[in-house]
C-alpha positions in Angstrom: 110.6 -207.4 -84.2 111.7 -207.5 -80.6 110.3 -204.7 -78.2 112.5 -201.7 -77.6 113.3 -200.4 -74.3 111.1 -197.3 -74.7 108.4 -198.8 -77.1 109.5 -196.8 -79.9 108.6 -197.8 -83.3 112.1 -197.5 -84.4 114.0 -200.6 -82.8 117.9 -200.5 -82.8 119.2 -203.1 -85.0 120.5 -205.2 -82.2 117.1 -205.7 -81.1 115.4 -206.6 -84.6 115.2 -210.5 -85.1 113.0 -210.4 -88.2 114.7 -209.2 -91.5 112.5 -208.2 -94.4 113.8 -208.1 -98.0 117.4 -209.4 -97.0 117.2 -212.9 -98.4 119.8 -212.3 -101.2 122.4 -210.9 -99.0 121.8 -213.4 -96.3 122.1 -216.2 -98.8 125.4 -214.7 -100.1 126.8 -214.6 -96.7 125.7 -218.2 -95.7 126.9 -219.6 -98.9 130.4 -218.1 -98.2 130.3 -219.4 -94.5 129.2 -223.0 -95.6 132.0 -223.2 -98.3 134.6 -222.1 -95.9 135.3 -219.1 -97.7 134.0 -216.4 -95.2 135.8 -213.1 -95.8 137.2 -211.4 -92.8 135.8 -207.9 -93.8 132.3 -207.2 -95.1 131.5 -203.8 -96.3 127.8 -203.3 -96.3 126.8 -200.5 -98.7 123.3 -198.8 -99.5 121.3 -195.8 -98.4 120.8 -195.2 -94.6 117.8 -197.1 -93.3 117.5 -200.1 -95.7 118.7 -202.7 -93.2 122.4 -202.8 -93.3 123.0 -202.6 -89.5 120.1 -205.0 -89.0 122.0 -207.5 -91.3 125.3 -207.0 -89.5 123.5 -207.8 -86.2 121.8 -210.9 -87.6 125.0 -212.3 -89.0 126.7 -211.7 -85.7 124.1 -213.5 -83.8 124.4 -216.4 -86.2 128.2 -216.6 -85.8 128.2 -216.1 -82.2 124.9 -217.6 -81.0 123.6 -221.4 -81.0 120.0 -221.7 -81.2 118.9 -221.3 -84.7 115.2 -220.3 -85.5 114.4 -220.3 -89.2 111.1 -218.8 -88.3 113.1 -215.4 -88.2 114.6 -216.2 -91.8 117.7 -217.8 -93.2 120.1 -216.4 -90.4 117.3 -216.3 -87.9 118.1 -217.0 -84.4 116.0 -217.5 -81.1 115.3 -214.6 -79.1 116.0 -216.7 -76.1 119.3 -217.6 -77.2 121.6 -216.7 -74.5 124.2 -215.1 -76.7 121.2 -213.1 -78.4 120.2 -212.0 -75.3 123.6 -210.6 -74.3 123.9 -208.8 -77.7 120.6 -207.1 -77.1 122.0 -206.1 -73.4 125.1 -205.0 -75.2 127.3 -207.1 -72.9 128.4 -209.9 -75.2 132.3 -210.4 -74.8 132.8 -211.6 -78.4 131.0 -208.7 -80.0 132.5 -205.1 -80.3 130.4 -202.3 -81.8 131.9 -198.9 -82.8 129.6 -196.1 -83.4 129.4 -192.3 -82.8 126.7 -192.6 -80.2 128.2 -193.5 -76.9 126.5 -195.4 -73.9 126.4 -192.2 -71.9 124.0 -190.9 -74.8 126.4 -188.3 -76.1 127.1 -188.3 -79.9 130.6 -187.6 -81.1 131.4 -186.0 -84.3 133.6 -189.0 -85.4 134.6 -192.5 -84.5 137.9 -191.7 -82.8 141.3 -193.3 -83.5 141.4 -194.6 -79.9 138.1 -196.4 -80.4 139.5 -198.0 -83.5 142.7 -199.2 -81.6 140.3 -201.1 -79.2 139.5 -203.1 -82.3 142.9 -204.4 -82.6 143.0 -205.1 -79.0 139.7 -207.0 -79.2 140.9 -209.2 -82.0 144.2 -210.0 -80.3 142.2 -212.2 -77.9 140.6 -215.5 -78.7 136.7 -215.9 -78.7 135.5 -216.1 -75.1 132.2 -218.2 -75.6 131.8 -218.4 -79.3 133.3 -219.5 -82.7 134.2 -216.0 -83.8 134.8 -212.6 -82.4 132.8 -209.9 -84.5 133.2 -206.1 -84.5 130.5 -204.0 -86.2 131.5 -200.4 -87.3 128.3 -198.2 -87.6 129.0 -196.4 -89.8 132.5 -196.6 -91.2 131.8 -193.4 -92.9 132.1 -191.7 -89.6 135.9 -192.5 -89.4 138.1 -189.5 -89.7 141.6 -189.8 -91.7 143.4 -191.1 -88.4 140.9 -193.7 -87.5 140.4 -194.8 -91.2 144.2 -195.5 -91.3 144.0 -197.2 -87.9 141.2 -199.5 -89.3 143.2 -200.2 -92.5 146.1 -201.7 -90.5 143.5 -204.2 -88.9 142.2 -205.0 -92.3 145.8 -205.6 -93.6 146.4 -208.3 -91.0 143.0 -210.4 -90.8 142.4 -211.6 -87.4 142.1 -215.1 -86.7 138.5 -216.2 -86.2 137.6 -212.6 -86.5 135.1 -210.7 -88.8 134.4 -207.1 -89.3 131.1 -205.6 -90.6 131.6 -202.1 -91.9 128.5 -200.3 -92.5 128.7 -197.5 -95.2 126.0 -195.1 -96.6 128.6 -193.5 -98.9 131.2 -196.1 -100.0 132.7 -193.9 -102.5 134.0 -191.5 -99.9 136.0 -194.2 -98.2 139.7 -195.0 -98.6 140.2 -197.1 -101.7 142.6 -199.4 -99.8 139.6 -200.0 -97.2 137.1 -200.9 -100.0 139.8 -203.1 -101.8 140.2 -205.3 -98.7 136.5 -205.9 -98.0 133.9 -208.1 -99.7 131.1 -205.8 -100.8 127.6 -206.7 -100.0 125.0 -204.1 -101.6 121.7 -203.0 -100.2 119.2 -201.2 -102.4 116.2 -198.8 -101.6 113.0 -200.5 -101.1 110.1 -199.9 -103.6 107.3 -197.6 -102.3 104.9 -200.5 -101.7 107.2 -202.3 -99.5 108.0 -199.2 -97.4 104.4 -198.4 -97.1 103.6 -201.9 -95.7 106.6 -201.6 -93.3 105.7 -198.3 -92.0 101.8 -198.8 -91.8 102.5 -202.0 -89.5 104.4 -199.6 -87.1 102.8 -196.2 -87.2 99.2 -195.2 -86.8 98.8 -192.8 -89.9 96.0 -191.9 -92.0 96.3 -192.7 -95.7 97.4 -189.1 -96.6 100.1 -189.0 -94.0 101.3 -192.4 -94.9 101.5 -191.4 -98.6 103.6 -188.3 -97.7 105.8 -190.4 -95.3 106.7 -192.7 -98.1 107.6 -190.1 -100.4 109.7 -188.4 -97.7 111.4 -191.8 -97.0 112.7 -192.2 -100.6 113.0 -196.0 -100.2 114.4 -196.2 -96.7 111.8 -197.5 -94.2 114.0 -196.8 -91.3 114.3 -193.3 -92.4 110.5 -192.9 -92.8 109.9 -194.3 -89.2 112.5 -191.9 -87.8 110.9 -189.1 -89.6 107.6 -189.9 -88.4 108.7 -190.2 -84.7 110.7 -186.8 -85.1 107.6 -185.0 -86.0 108.8 -184.4 -89.7 105.2 -184.7 -91.0 104.4 -181.4 -89.1 107.2 -179.7 -91.2 105.8 -181.3 -94.5 102.3 -179.9 -93.7 104.0 -176.6 -93.2 105.8 -176.7 -96.3 102.4 -177.4 -98.1 100.9 -174.4 -96.4 103.6 -172.0 -97.5 103.3 -173.1 -101.0 99.5 -172.7 -101.0 97.4 -170.0 -102.5 96.8 -168.9 -98.8 99.9 -169.1 -97.0 100.3 -168.0 -93.1 100.6 -164.4 -92.5 104.3 -163.2 -91.6 103.2 -162.7 -88.0 102.1 -166.2 -87.5 105.5 -167.5 -88.8 107.4 -165.7 -86.0 107.3 -168.7 -83.5 108.6 -170.8 -86.3 111.6 -168.6 -87.0 112.4 -168.5 -83.3 112.2 -172.4 -83.1 114.6 -172.7 -86.0 117.2 -170.5 -84.3 116.8 -172.2 -81.0 119.3 -175.0 -80.1 118.7 -176.4 -76.6 117.9 -179.7 -74.8 114.2 -179.2 -75.4 114.3 -177.8 -78.9 116.6 -178.9 -81.5 116.3 -176.0 -84.1 118.8 -177.4 -86.5 117.1 -180.6 -86.9 113.7 -179.1 -87.2 115.1 -176.6 -90.0 116.7 -179.6 -91.8 113.3 -181.6 -91.7 111.5 -178.3 -93.1 114.0 -177.7 -95.9 113.8 -181.4 -96.9 110.1 -181.2 -96.9 109.9 -178.1 -98.8 112.5 -179.2 -101.3 110.4 -182.2 -102.1 107.3 -180.2 -102.6 109.2 -177.5 -104.8 110.5 -180.4 -106.9 107.0 -181.6 -107.4 106.0 -178.2 -108.5 108.8 -178.0 -110.9 108.0 -181.5 -112.5 104.3 -180.5 -112.8 104.7 -177.1 -114.1 102.3 -176.3 -117.0 104.9 -174.0 -118.8 108.7 -174.6 -119.3 109.6 -171.2 -117.9 107.5 -171.8 -114.9 109.3 -175.0 -114.3 112.6 -173.6 -114.4 111.8 -171.1 -111.8 110.7 -173.9 -109.5 113.8 -175.8 -110.4 116.1 -172.9 -109.6 114.6 -172.7 -106.1 114.9 -176.7 -105.7 118.5 -176.4 -106.6 119.0 -173.6 -103.9 117.3 -175.5 -101.4 119.5 -178.6 -101.7 122.4 -176.6 -100.5 120.6 -174.7 -97.7 121.4 -176.9 -94.7 125.1 -177.4 -95.6 125.5 -173.7 -96.0 123.8 -172.8 -92.7 125.8 -175.4 -90.9 129.0 -175.0 -92.7 129.4 -171.1 -92.1 127.0 -171.0 -89.0 124.4 -168.8 -90.8 121.4 -167.4 -89.0 118.7 -170.1 -89.7 115.8 -167.7 -88.9 117.1 -165.0 -91.6 117.7 -167.8 -94.1 114.1 -168.8 -93.6 112.7 -165.4 -94.3 114.9 -165.5 -97.5 113.3 -168.6 -98.8 109.7 -167.2 -97.9 110.6 -164.1 -100.1 111.4 -166.4 -103.0 108.5 -168.5 -102.7 106.4 -165.3 -102.5 108.0 -164.1 -105.9 106.9 -167.3 -107.7 103.3 -167.0 -106.7 
């Protein structure tokens, strides 16, 4: 794995040269290329954090670059390849990437229709220094209805010597006409052992923390690493304390409530609240499954169902996260 600019354990996919557990997908892609049946649009489907974007950048480097390196796998390219270095620097003229996060660091709500129109202009030109021009949309789920229709027009008129890689975490939500014009390539969740090896090689964690992070990752190594870097294990430990026989006093929880209500450049209250709810939900589900009596199991299951909608409800109608937190604490207290 290439070193990131900030030494983060979570490298951006454009910086990753290794590709773990992707041999089947890479073989399918290389087979299509070698037989001259390379589809112009590939829909990369699967949970977030399982390697879809990493594959897209690897395939783009393979199509655009020149210095192969099988030490990095079937589609492996040398880190010293000039084209690969331009891709890492986000300055290759034959690669266009659409994503919500812009170069100025701001994250937009959607990928705009104007951004998608740039794709048409991009493909109207011949490759500058490569055999192909490649566009990566990460993720196509972030298109609104207008930008999705703009993309559909591009898919209906396949660009010459041009390929699109459309990354989707929820392909069922896409326009059926977009799905029908793409070749689908699926990416499955990793097994727990593979996730554990991946995270252990990149994060300094004790056995118990590593075990909890694997549970929280739910088959997504990328998600596991992001949760670790964002401090989600602290929220998981808090959830365990709140469910224990000796929970913290209400007074001791006041700073936590304040944090959940804060949304500033230093404190991302909504994200922390979502992390806490996710961790609590996992532990409540464990309680429901391990309950020693059916009635008790149903009670924990009812709380688990409620927790599954909390984040969407608080965000959807701008509810007070602090008050919602106290409401959940009351529900837990009633189950003790």
